[in-house]
All heavy atoms as a GROMACS GRO file, in nm:
protein
  534
    1THR      N    1   9.794   7.408  12.718
    1THR     CA    2   9.662   7.459  12.755
    1THR      C    3   9.557   7.371  12.689
    1THR      O    4   9.558   7.351  12.569
    1THR     CB    5   9.644   7.604  12.710
    1THR    OG1    6   9.750   7.681  12.766
    1THR    CG2    7   9.512   7.661  12.754
    2SER      N    8   9.464   7.329  12.765
    2SER     CA    9   9.357   7.243  12.716
    2SER      C   10   9.243   7.330  12.663
    2SER      O   11   9.215   7.437  12.715
    2SER     CB   12   9.307   7.155  12.830
    2SER     OG   13   9.181   7.103  12.803
    3THR      N   14   9.176   7.280  12.559
    3THR     CA   15   9.062   7.354  12.506
    3THR      C   16   8.945   7.356  12.605
    3THR      O   17   8.856   7.438  12.594
    3THR     CB   18   9.014   7.295  12.372
    3THR    OG1   19   8.978   7.159  12.392
    3THR    CG2   20   9.120   7.308  12.266
    4LYS      N   21   8.948   7.269  12.705
    4LYS     CA   22   8.841   7.266  12.805
    4LYS      C   23   8.850   7.386  12.899
    4LYS      O   24   8.752   7.426  12.958
    4LYS     CB   25   8.847   7.136  12.885
    4LYS     CG   26   8.816   7.015  12.802
    4LYS     CD   27   8.829   6.888  12.884
    4LYS     CE   28   8.805   6.768  12.794
    4LYS     NZ   29   8.825   6.642  12.863
    5GLU      N   30   8.968   7.443  12.912
    5GLU     CA   31   8.988   7.559  12.999
    5GLU      C   32   8.949   7.689  12.930
    5GLU      O   33   8.926   7.789  12.996
    5GLU     CB   34   9.133   7.566  13.045
    5GLU     CG   35   9.174   7.447  13.130
    5GLU     CD   36   9.323   7.446  13.157
    5GLU    OE1   37   9.392   7.545  13.125
    5GLU    OE2   38   9.370   7.345  13.210
    6ILE      N   39   8.945   7.688  12.800
    6ILE     CA   40   8.914   7.808  12.722
    6ILE      C   41   8.780   7.786  12.653
    6ILE      O   42   8.758   7.683  12.591
    6ILE     CB   43   9.023   7.834  12.616
    6ILE    CG1   44   9.158   7.855  12.685
    6ILE    CG2   45   8.988   7.953  12.529
    6ILE    CD1   46   9.275   7.866  12.590
    7PRO      N   47   8.689   7.885  12.661
    7PRO     CA   48   8.560   7.870  12.592
    7PRO      C   49   8.581   7.844  12.442
    7PRO      O   50   8.674   7.899  12.381
    7PRO     CB   51   8.491   8.004  12.614
    7PRO     CG   52   8.558   8.062  12.735
    7PRO     CD   53   8.698   8.010  12.733
    8GLU      N   54   8.498   7.762  12.385
    8GLU     CA   55   8.513   7.721  12.245
    8GLU      C   56   8.516   7.840  12.149
    8GLU      O   57   8.596   7.843  12.056
    8GLU     CB   58   8.402   7.624  12.207
    8GLU     CG   59   8.418   7.562  12.069
    8GLU     CD   60   8.548   7.483  12.053
    8GLU    OE1   61   8.591   7.415  12.148
    8GLU    OE2   62   8.606   7.490  11.943
    9ASN      N   63   8.430   7.940  12.172
    9ASN     CA   64   8.427   8.054  12.079
    9ASN      C   65   8.558   8.133  12.086
    9ASN      O   66   8.608   8.182  11.984
    9ASN     CB   67   8.306   8.144  12.104
    9ASN     CG   68   8.308   8.210  12.242
    9ASN    OD1   69   8.377   8.165  12.332
    9ASN    ND2   70   8.229   8.314  12.257
   10LEU      N   71   8.617   8.145  12.202
   10LEU     CA   72   8.746   8.213  12.216
   10LEU      C   73   8.856   8.129  12.151
   10LEU      O   74   8.944   8.182  12.082
   10LEU     CB   75   8.777   8.240  12.363
   10LEU     CG   76   8.907   8.314  12.391
   10LEU    CD1   77   8.911   8.448  12.318
   10LEU    CD2   78   8.924   8.334  12.541
   11TRP      N   79   8.852   7.999  12.172
   11TRP     CA   80   8.951   7.910  12.111
   11TRP      C   81   8.946   7.920  11.959
   11TRP      O   82   9.050   7.924  11.893
   11TRP     CB   83   8.929   7.767  12.159
   11TRP     CG   84   9.039   7.675  12.115
   11TRP    CD1   85   9.030   7.573  12.027
   11TRP    CD2   86   9.175   7.679  12.157
   11TRP    NE1   87   9.152   7.512  12.011
   11TRP    CE2   88   9.244   7.576  12.091
   11TRP    CE3   89   9.247   7.760  12.245
   11TRP    CZ2   90   9.380   7.552  12.108
   11TRP    CZ3   91   9.382   7.736  12.263
   11TRP    CH2   92   9.447   7.633  12.194
   12SER      N   93   8.827   7.930  11.903
   12SER     CA   94   8.812   7.944  11.757
   12SER      C   95   8.878   8.072  11.708
   12SER      O   96   8.945   8.075  11.605
   12SER     CB   97   8.665   7.945  11.718
   12SER     OG   98   8.606   7.822  11.749
   13LYS      N   99   8.861   8.179  11.784
   13LYS     CA  100   8.923   8.307  11.745
   13LYS      C  101   9.075   8.300  11.755
   13LYS      O  102   9.145   8.354  11.669
   13LYS     CB  103   8.869   8.420  11.833
   13LYS     CG  104   8.725   8.452  11.804
   13LYS     CD  105   8.672   8.559  11.896
   13LYS     CE  106   8.523   8.583  11.869
   13LYS     NZ  107   8.468   8.688  11.956
   14ILE      N  108   9.125   8.232  11.855
   14ILE     CA  109   9.269   8.215  11.870
   14ILE      C  110   9.324   8.136  11.752
   14ILE      O  111   9.427   8.173  11.693
   14ILE     CB  112   9.302   8.145  12.004
   14ILE    CG1  113   9.271   8.237  12.121
   14ILE    CG2  114   9.448   8.100  12.007
   14ILE    CD1  115   9.274   8.169  12.257
   15GLU      N  116   9.259   8.027  11.716
   15GLU     CA  117   9.304   7.946  11.603
   15GLU      C  118   9.303   8.026  11.473
   15GLU      O  119   9.396   8.017  11.393
   15GLU     CB  120   9.216   7.821  11.589
   15GLU     CG  121   9.241   7.718  11.697
   15GLU     CD  122   9.147   7.598  11.686
   15GLU    OE1  123   9.033   7.614  11.638
   15GLU    OE2  124   9.189   7.489  11.729
   16GLU      N  125   9.198   8.105  11.452
   16GLU     CA  126   9.191   8.186  11.331
   16GLU      C  127   9.302   8.289  11.328
   16GLU      O  128   9.365   8.312  11.224
   16GLU     CB  129   9.054   8.255  11.320
   16GLU     CG  130   9.041   8.333  11.192
   16GLU     CD  131   8.898   8.359  11.155
   16GLU    OE1  132   8.807   8.292  11.207
   16GLU    OE2  133   8.878   8.448  11.071
   17PHE      N  134   9.329   8.352  11.441
   17PHE     CA  135   9.438   8.449  11.453
   17PHE      C  136   9.570   8.383  11.416
   17PHE      O  137   9.650   8.439  11.341
   17PHE     CB  138   9.442   8.504  11.596
   17PHE     CG  139   9.554   8.599  11.624
   17PHE    CD1  140   9.551   8.728  11.577
   17PHE    CD2  141   9.664   8.557  11.699
   17PHE    CE1  142   9.655   8.816  11.603
   17PHE    CE2  143   9.768   8.644  11.725
   17PHE     CZ  144   9.764   8.774  11.677
   18GLN      N  145   9.593   8.262  11.467
   18GLN     CA  146   9.716   8.190  11.438
   18GLN      C  147   9.725   8.152  11.290
   18GLN      O  148   9.832   8.160  11.230
   18GLN     CB  149   9.728   8.066  11.527
   18GLN     CG  150   9.752   8.100  11.673
   18GLN     CD  151   9.747   7.981  11.765
   18GLN    OE1  152   9.688   7.878  11.733
   18GLN    NE2  153   9.807   7.995  11.883
   19LYS      N  154   9.614   8.111  11.231
   19LYS     CA  155   9.612   8.074  11.088
   19LYS      C  156   9.646   8.194  11.000
   19LYS      O  157   9.703   8.178  10.892
   19LYS     CB  158   9.476   8.018  11.049
   19LYS     CG  159   9.450   7.878  11.098
   19LYS     CD  160   9.311   7.832  11.058
   19LYS     CE  161   9.277   7.698  11.122
   19LYS     NZ  162   9.139   7.657  11.093
   20LYS      N  163   9.609   8.313  11.044
   20LYS     CA  164   9.634   8.434  10.965
   20LYS      C  165   9.774   8.490  10.989
   20LYS      O  166   9.806   8.598  10.941
   20LYS     CB  167   9.529   8.541  10.998
   20LYS     CG  168   9.393   8.505  10.947
   20LYS     CD  169   9.292   8.614  10.978
   20LYS     CE  170   9.156   8.578  10.922
   20LYS     NZ  171   9.057   8.682  10.950
   21GLY      N  172   9.857   8.419  11.061
   21GLY     CA  173   9.995   8.462  11.079
   21GLY      C  174  10.027   8.507  11.220
   21GLY      O  175  10.141   8.542  11.248
   22GLY      N  176   9.929   8.513  11.306
   22GLY     CA  177   9.951   8.547  11.446
   22GLY      C  178  10.018   8.680  11.466
   22GLY      O  179   9.996   8.777  11.394
   23ILE      N  180  10.106   8.684  11.563
   23ILE     CA  181  10.171   8.809  11.602
   23ILE      C  182  10.261   8.862  11.491
   23ILE      O  183  10.275   8.983  11.475
   23ILE     CB  184  10.248   8.793  11.736
   23ILE    CG1  185  10.286   8.928  11.794
   23ILE    CG2  186  10.371   8.707  11.718
   23ILE    CD1  187  10.169   9.008  11.844
   24GLN      N  188  10.320   8.774  11.412
   24GLN     CA  189  10.405   8.820  11.301
   24GLN      C  190  10.322   8.901  11.201
   24GLN      O  191  10.370   9.002  11.148
   24GLN     CB  192  10.472   8.701  11.232
   24GLN     CG  193  10.576   8.635  11.320
   24GLN     CD  194  10.631   8.508  11.258
   24GLN    OE1  195  10.568   8.448  11.170
   24GLN    NE2  196  10.747   8.465  11.304
   25ASN      N  197  10.200   8.858  11.175
   25ASN     CA  198  10.112   8.931  11.085
   25ASN      C  199  10.080   9.069  11.142
   25ASN      O  200  10.083   9.169  11.071
   25ASN     CB  201   9.984   8.852  11.059
   25ASN     CG  202   9.894   8.917  10.957
   25ASN    OD1  203   9.941   8.969  10.858
   25ASN    ND2  204   9.766   8.914  10.982
   26VAL      N  205  10.052   9.073  11.271
   26VAL     CA  206  10.020   9.201  11.336
   26VAL      C  207  10.142   9.293  11.331
   26VAL      O  208  10.129   9.412  11.300
   26VAL     CB  209   9.974   9.177  11.482
   26VAL    CG1  210   9.961   9.309  11.556
   26VAL    CG2  211   9.842   9.102  11.485
   27GLN      N  212  10.260   9.240  11.358
   27GLN     CA  213  10.381   9.321  11.352
   27GLN      C  214  10.405   9.375  11.211
   27GLN      O  215  10.444   9.491  11.194
   27GLN     CB  216  10.502   9.239  11.399
   27GLN     CG  217  10.501   9.214  11.547
   27GLN     CD  218  10.608   9.116  11.592
   27GLN    OE1  219  10.655   9.032  11.516
   27GLN    NE2  220  10.646   9.126  11.720
   28GLY      N  221  10.379   9.294  11.111
   28GLY     CA  222  10.390   9.341  10.972
   28GLY      C  223  10.293   9.452  10.942
   28GLY      O  224  10.326   9.549  10.873
   29MET      N  225  10.172   9.438  10.994
   29MET     CA  226  10.072   9.544  10.972
   29MET      C  227  10.114   9.673  11.040
   29MET      O  228  10.099   9.782  10.984
   29MET     CB  229   9.936   9.499  11.022
   29MET     CG  230   9.880   9.390  10.936
   29MET     SD  231   9.721   9.335  10.960
   29MET     CE  232   9.632   9.314  11.071
   30ILE      N  233  10.170   9.661  11.159
   30ILE     CA  234  10.217   9.779  11.231
   30ILE      C  235  10.329   9.847  11.153
   30ILE      O  236  10.332   9.970  11.141
   30ILE     CB  237  10.262   9.742  11.374
   30ILE    CG1  238  10.140   9.705  11.458
   30ILE    CG2  239  10.340   9.856  11.439
   30ILE    CD1  240  10.172   9.645  11.594
   31GLN      N  241  10.421   9.768  11.099
   31GLN     CA  242  10.529   9.826  11.019
   31GLN      C  243  10.475   9.897  10.896
   31GLN      O  244  10.521  10.005  10.859
   31GLN     CB  245  10.629   9.718  10.978
   31GLN     CG  246  10.714   9.668  11.093
   31GLN     CD  247  10.806   9.553  11.053
   31GLN    OE1  248  10.791   9.494  10.946
   31GLN    NE2  249  10.900   9.521  11.140
   32GLY      N  250  10.375   9.837  10.833
   32GLY     CA  251  10.313   9.900  10.716
   32GLY      C  252  10.246  10.031  10.754
   32GLY      O  253  10.256  10.130  10.683
   33LEU      N  254  10.177  10.031  10.866
   33LEU     CA  255  10.112  10.154  10.913
   33LEU      C  256  10.214  10.261  10.948
   33LEU      O  257  10.192  10.379  10.920
   33LEU     CB  258  10.023  10.124  11.034
   33LEU     CG  259   9.897  10.043  11.006
   33LEU    CD1  260   9.828  10.004  11.136
   33LEU    CD2  261   9.802  10.120  10.917
   34THR      N  262  10.324  10.219  11.007
   34THR     CA  263  10.430  10.315  11.040
   34THR      C  264  10.486  10.380  10.914
   34THR      O  265  10.505  10.501  10.909
   34THR     CB  266  10.542  10.245  11.121
   34THR    OG1  267  10.485  10.192  11.241
   34THR    CG2  268  10.653  10.340  11.156
   35ALA      N  269  10.508  10.300  10.813
   35ALA     CA  270  10.560  10.353  10.686
   35ALA      C  271  10.458  10.447  10.622
   35ALA      O  272  10.495  10.554  10.571
   35ALA     CB  273  10.593  10.238  10.590
   36MET      N  274  10.330  10.411  10.627
   36MET     CA  275  10.228  10.499  10.570
   36MET      C  276  10.220  10.630  10.648
   36MET      O  277  10.203  10.736  10.590
   36MET     CB  278  10.091  10.429  10.569
   36MET     CG  279  10.078  10.325  10.462
   36MET     SD  280   9.908  10.264  10.440
   36MET     CE  281   9.885  10.167  10.588
   37ARG      N  282  10.231  10.621  10.780
   37ARG     CA  283  10.228  10.741  10.863
   37ARG      C  284  10.342  10.834  10.826
   37ARG      O  285  10.324  10.956  10.811
   37ARG     CB  286  10.237  10.705  11.011
   37ARG     CG  287  10.236  10.825  11.102
   37ARG     CD  288  10.265  10.786  11.249
   37ARG     NE  289  10.270  10.901  11.333
   37ARG     CZ  290  10.375  10.981  11.348
   37ARG    NH1  291  10.486  10.957  11.280
   37ARG    NH2  292  10.372  11.085  11.428
   38GLU      N  293  10.462  10.778  10.813
   38GLU     CA  294  10.579  10.859  10.776
   38GLU      C  295  10.558  10.925  10.640
   38GLU      O  296  10.590  11.043  10.621
   38GLU     CB  297  10.705  10.774  10.777
   38GLU     CG  298  10.747  10.732  10.917
   38GLU     CD  299  10.861  10.631  10.919
   38GLU    OE1  300  10.912  10.592  10.811
   38GLU    OE2  301  10.899  10.590  11.030
   39ASN      N  302  10.504  10.850  10.546
   39ASN     CA  303  10.477  10.904  10.413
   39ASN      C  304  10.374  11.016  10.421
   39ASN      O  305  10.389  11.122  10.360
   39ASN     CB  306  10.429  10.793  10.320
   39ASN     CG  307  10.413  10.841  10.178
   39ASN    OD1  308  10.498  10.912  10.125
   39ASN    ND2  309  10.303  10.803  10.116
   40ASN      N  310  10.268  10.995  10.499
   40ASN     CA  311  10.164  11.098  10.514
   40ASN      C  312  10.219  11.223  10.580
   40ASN      O  313  10.185  11.334  10.538
   40ASN     CB  314  10.045  11.043  10.594
   40ASN     CG  315   9.966  10.941  10.518
   40ASN    OD1  316   9.975  10.932  10.396
   40ASN    ND2  317   9.888  10.861  10.589
   41MET      N  318  10.303  11.205  10.682
   41MET     CA  319  10.362  11.322  10.749
   41MET      C  320  10.449  11.401  10.652
   41MET      O  321  10.447  11.524  10.652
   41MET     CB  322  10.443  11.277  10.871
   41MET     CG  323  10.359  11.219  10.984
   41MET     SD  324  10.232  11.332  11.047
   41MET     CE  325  10.334  11.459  11.119
   42SER      N  326  10.523  11.330  10.569
   42SER     CA  327  10.606  11.396  10.469
   42SER      C  328  10.520  11.475  10.370
   42SER      O  329  10.553  11.589  10.335
   42SER     CB  330  10.690  11.292  10.395
   42SER     OG  331  10.764  11.352  10.292
   43MET      N  332  10.409  11.415  10.327
   43MET     CA  333  10.320  11.485  10.234
   43MET      C  334  10.258  11.608  10.300
   43MET      O  335  10.247  11.714  10.237
   43MET     CB  336  10.211  11.390  10.185
   43MET     CG  337  10.265  11.285  10.090
   43MET     SD  338  10.151  11.158  10.025
   43MET     CE  339   9.992  11.197  10.079
   44ILE      N  340  10.220  11.597  10.426
   44ILE     CA  341  10.162  11.710  10.498
   44ILE      C  342  10.264  11.824  10.509
   44ILE      O  343  10.232  11.941  10.486
   44ILE     CB  344  10.111  11.667  10.637
   44ILE    CG1  345   9.985  11.583  10.622
   44ILE    CG2  346  10.085  11.788  10.727
   44ILE    CD1  347   9.940  11.514  10.750
   45GLU      N  348  10.388  11.789  10.543
   45GLU     CA  349  10.493  11.889  10.554
   45GLU      C  350  10.514  11.960  10.420
   45GLU      O  351  10.530  12.083  10.415
   45GLU     CB  352  10.624  11.826  10.602
   45GLU     CG  353  10.620  11.785  10.747
   45GLU     CD  354  10.743  11.704  10.790
   45GLU    OE1  355  10.839  11.692  10.710
   45GLU    OE2  356  10.742  11.654  10.903
   46GLN      N  357  10.513  11.884  10.311
   46GLN     CA  358  10.531  11.944  10.179
   46GLN      C  359  10.413  12.036  10.145
   46GLN      O  360  10.433  12.144  10.090
   46GLN     CB  361  10.547  11.836  10.071
   46GLN     CG  362  10.572  11.892   9.933
   46GLN     CD  363  10.698  11.977   9.926
   46GLN    OE1  364  10.802  11.939   9.977
   46GLN    NE2  365  10.688  12.094   9.864
   47MET      N  366  10.292  11.993  10.179
   47MET     CA  367  10.175  12.077  10.152
   47MET      C  368  10.181  12.206  10.233
   47MET      O  369  10.149  12.314  10.182
   47MET     CB  370  10.046  12.002  10.186
   47MET     CG  371  10.008  11.896  10.084
   47MET     SD  372   9.850  11.821  10.126
   47MET     CE  373   9.899  11.654  10.153
   48GLN      N  374  10.223  12.196  10.359
   48GLN     CA  375  10.235  12.316  10.442
   48GLN      C  376  10.338  12.411  10.384
   48GLN      O  377  10.317  12.532  10.379
   48GLN     CB  378  10.273  12.279  10.586
   48GLN     CG  379  10.158  12.218  10.663
   48GLN     CD  380  10.198  12.170  10.802
   48GLN    OE1  381  10.313  12.129  10.823
   48GLN    NE2  382  10.104  12.174  10.894
   49LYS      N  383  10.450  12.357  10.338
   49LYS     CA  384  10.555  12.439  10.277
   49LYS      C  385  10.500  12.509  10.152
   49LYS      O  386  10.523  12.629  10.132
   49LYS     CB  387  10.675  12.352  10.242
   49LYS     CG  388  10.790  12.428  10.182
   49LYS     CD  389  10.907  12.336  10.150
   49LYS     CE  390  11.016  12.413  10.078
   49LYS     NZ  391  11.123  12.326  10.030
   50THR      N  392  10.429  12.435  10.070
   50THR     CA  393  10.370  12.492   9.948
   50THR      C  394  10.272  12.604   9.982
   50THR      O  395  10.274  12.710   9.919
   50THR     CB  396  10.300  12.383   9.865
   50THR    OG1  397  10.398  12.283   9.828
   50THR    CG2  398  10.237  12.440   9.740
   51LEU      N  399  10.187  12.580  10.082
   51LEU     CA  400  10.091  12.683  10.122
   51LEU      C  401  10.162  12.808  10.176
   51LEU      O  402  10.120  12.921  10.147
   51LEU     CB  403   9.994  12.628  10.227
   51LEU     CG  404   9.891  12.529  10.176
   51LEU    CD1  405   9.815  12.466  10.293
   51LEU    CD2  406   9.794  12.596  10.080
   52GLU      N  407  10.267  12.788  10.253
   52GLU     CA  408  10.343  12.902  10.305
   52GLU      C  409  10.408  12.981  10.191
   52GLU      O  410  10.410  13.104  10.192
   52GLU     CB  411  10.449  12.854  10.405
   52GLU     CG  412  10.389  12.806  10.535
   52GLU     CD  413  10.489  12.734  10.625
   52GLU    OE1  414  10.608  12.720  10.586
   52GLU    OE2  415  10.447  12.689  10.733
   53GLU      N  416  10.461  12.909  10.092
   53GLU     CA  417  10.521  12.976   9.976
   53GLU      C  418  10.416  13.054   9.899
   53GLU      O  419  10.440  13.167   9.854
   53GLU     CB  420  10.590  12.875   9.886
   53GLU     CG  421  10.716  12.816   9.946
   53GLU     CD  422  10.772  12.698   9.868
   53GLU    OE1  423  10.708  12.653   9.770
   53GLU    OE2  424  10.881  12.650   9.906
   54GLU      N  425  10.298  12.995   9.880
   54GLU     CA  426  10.189  13.065   9.811
   54GLU      C  427  10.145  13.188   9.888
   54GLU      O  428  10.121  13.294   9.829
   54GLU     CB  429  10.068  12.972   9.792
   54GLU     CG  430  10.082  12.875   9.678
   54GLU     CD  431   9.954  12.798   9.653
   54GLU    OE1  432   9.844  12.853   9.672
   54GLU    OE2  433   9.965  12.682   9.612
   55GLU      N  434  10.135  13.177  10.019
   55GLU     CA  435  10.095  13.290  10.101
   55GLU      C  436  10.198  13.403  10.090
   55GLU      O  437  10.161  13.520  10.075
   55GLU     CB  438  10.080  13.247  10.247
   55GLU     CG  439  10.036  13.362  10.338
   55GLU     CD  440  10.021  13.319  10.482
   55GLU    OE1  441  10.093  13.226  10.526
   55GLU    OE2  442   9.937  13.378  10.551
   56SER      N  443  10.324  13.366  10.095
   56SER     CA  444  10.430  13.466  10.082
   56SER      C  445  10.423  13.535   9.945
   56SER      O  446  10.432  13.657   9.935
   56SER     CB  447  10.566  13.400  10.101
   56SER     OG  448  10.669  13.492  10.081
   57SER      N  449  10.406  13.456   9.842
   57SER     CA  450  10.395  13.511   9.706
   57SER      C  451  10.273  13.602   9.693
   57SER      O  452  10.282  13.712   9.637
   57SER     CB  453  10.387  13.397   9.604
   57SER     OG  454  10.368  13.448   9.475
   58ASP      N  455  10.160  13.559   9.748
   58ASP     CA  456  10.038  13.641   9.745
   58ASP      C  457  10.061  13.773   9.817
   58ASP      O  458  10.021  13.879   9.767
   58ASP     CB  459   9.920  13.567   9.810
   58ASP     CG  460   9.867  13.454   9.724
   58ASP    OD1  461   9.908  13.443   9.606
   58ASP    OD2  462   9.784  13.375   9.776
   59ASN      N  463  10.123  13.768   9.932
   59ASN     CA  464  10.149  13.890  10.008
   59ASN      C  465  10.241  13.985   9.932
   59ASN      O  466  10.220  14.106   9.932
   59ASN     CB  467  10.207  13.857  10.146
   59ASN     CG  468  10.104  13.796  10.238
   59ASN    OD1  469   9.984  13.817  10.221
   59ASN    ND2  470  10.150  13.721  10.337
   60GLN      N  471  10.342  13.930   9.866
   60GLN     CA  472  10.432  14.012   9.786
   60GLN      C  473  10.357  14.078   9.670
   60GLN      O  474  10.377  14.197   9.641
   60GLN     CB  475  10.548  13.929   9.731
   60GLN     CG  476  10.650  13.890   9.835
   60GLN     CD  477  10.759  13.800   9.778
   60GLN    OE1  478  10.747  13.746   9.667
   60GLN    NE2  479  10.866  13.782   9.855
   61MET      N  480  10.271  14.003   9.605
   61MET     CA  481  10.192  14.058   9.493
   61MET      C  482  10.097  14.166   9.542
   61MET      O  483  10.080  14.270   9.477
   61MET     CB  484  10.114  13.947   9.423
   61MET     CG  485  10.198  13.847   9.351
   61MET     SD  486  10.276  13.922   9.208
   61MET     CE  487  10.368  13.783   9.147
   62ARG      N  488  10.033  14.144   9.655
   62ARG     CA  489   9.942  14.245   9.711
   62ARG      C  490  10.018  14.374   9.744
   62ARG      O  491   9.969  14.484   9.719
   62ARG     CB  492   9.874  14.191   9.836
   62ARG     CG  493   9.764  14.091   9.807
   62ARG     CD  494   9.687  14.054   9.934
   62ARG     NE  495   9.589  13.951   9.904
   62ARG     CZ  496   9.602  13.824   9.937
   62ARG    NH1  497   9.706  13.783  10.008
   62ARG    NH2  498   9.511  13.738   9.904
   63THR      N  499  10.136  14.358   9.801
   63THR     CA  500  10.217  14.474   9.836
   63THR      C  501  10.261  14.547   9.709
   63THR      O  502  10.256  14.670   9.702
   63THR     CB  503  10.339  14.430   9.918
   63THR    OG1  504  10.297  14.366  10.036
   63THR    CG2  505  10.426  14.550   9.954
   64GLN      N  506  10.300  14.472   9.610
   64GLN     CA  507  10.351  14.531   9.487
   64GLN      C  508  10.242  14.599   9.406
   64GLN      O  509  10.264  14.703   9.348
   64GLN     CB  510  10.418  14.421   9.404
   64GLN     CG  511  10.485  14.472   9.277
   64GLN     CD  512  10.558  14.362   9.203
   64GLN    OE1  513  10.569  14.249   9.249
   64GLN    NE2  514  10.609  14.396   9.084
   65TYR      N  515  10.120  14.541   9.401
   65TYR     CA  516  10.017  14.590   9.310
   65TYR      C  517   9.900  14.660   9.379
   65TYR      O  518   9.803  14.695   9.314
   65TYR     CB  519   9.965  14.476   9.224
   65TYR     CG  520  10.072  14.423   9.131
   65TYR    CD1  521  10.133  14.300   9.153
   65TYR    CD2  522  10.113  14.498   9.020
   65TYR    CE1  523  10.234  14.253   9.070
   65TYR    CE2  524  10.212  14.452   8.936
   65TYR     CZ  525  10.272  14.330   8.961
   65TYR     OH  526  10.370  14.284   8.877
   66ASN      N  527   9.909  14.685   9.508
   66ASN     CA  528   9.802  14.759   9.575
   66ASN      C  529   9.834  14.901   9.591
   66ASN      O  530   9.910  14.972   9.587
   66ASN     CB  531   9.769  14.699   9.711
   66ASN     CG  532   9.667  14.586   9.700
   66ASN    OD1  533   9.600  14.574   9.599
   66ASN    ND2  534   9.659  14.506   9.802
   0.00000   0.00000   0.00000
């Protein structure tokens, strides 16, 4: 592909993308985001479990002491 077929400003962006690792860099970022998402989902599940346990405990205490 000749640079004459592609506008110079677009060609500059393509070159910069390639210098930063190109598609391999993007794939690495996606993998990192996937790992963070999995970690966040795990934390959310644990928080939900903790809240459910607290709610159950609160309800038991209310029943016992009301």
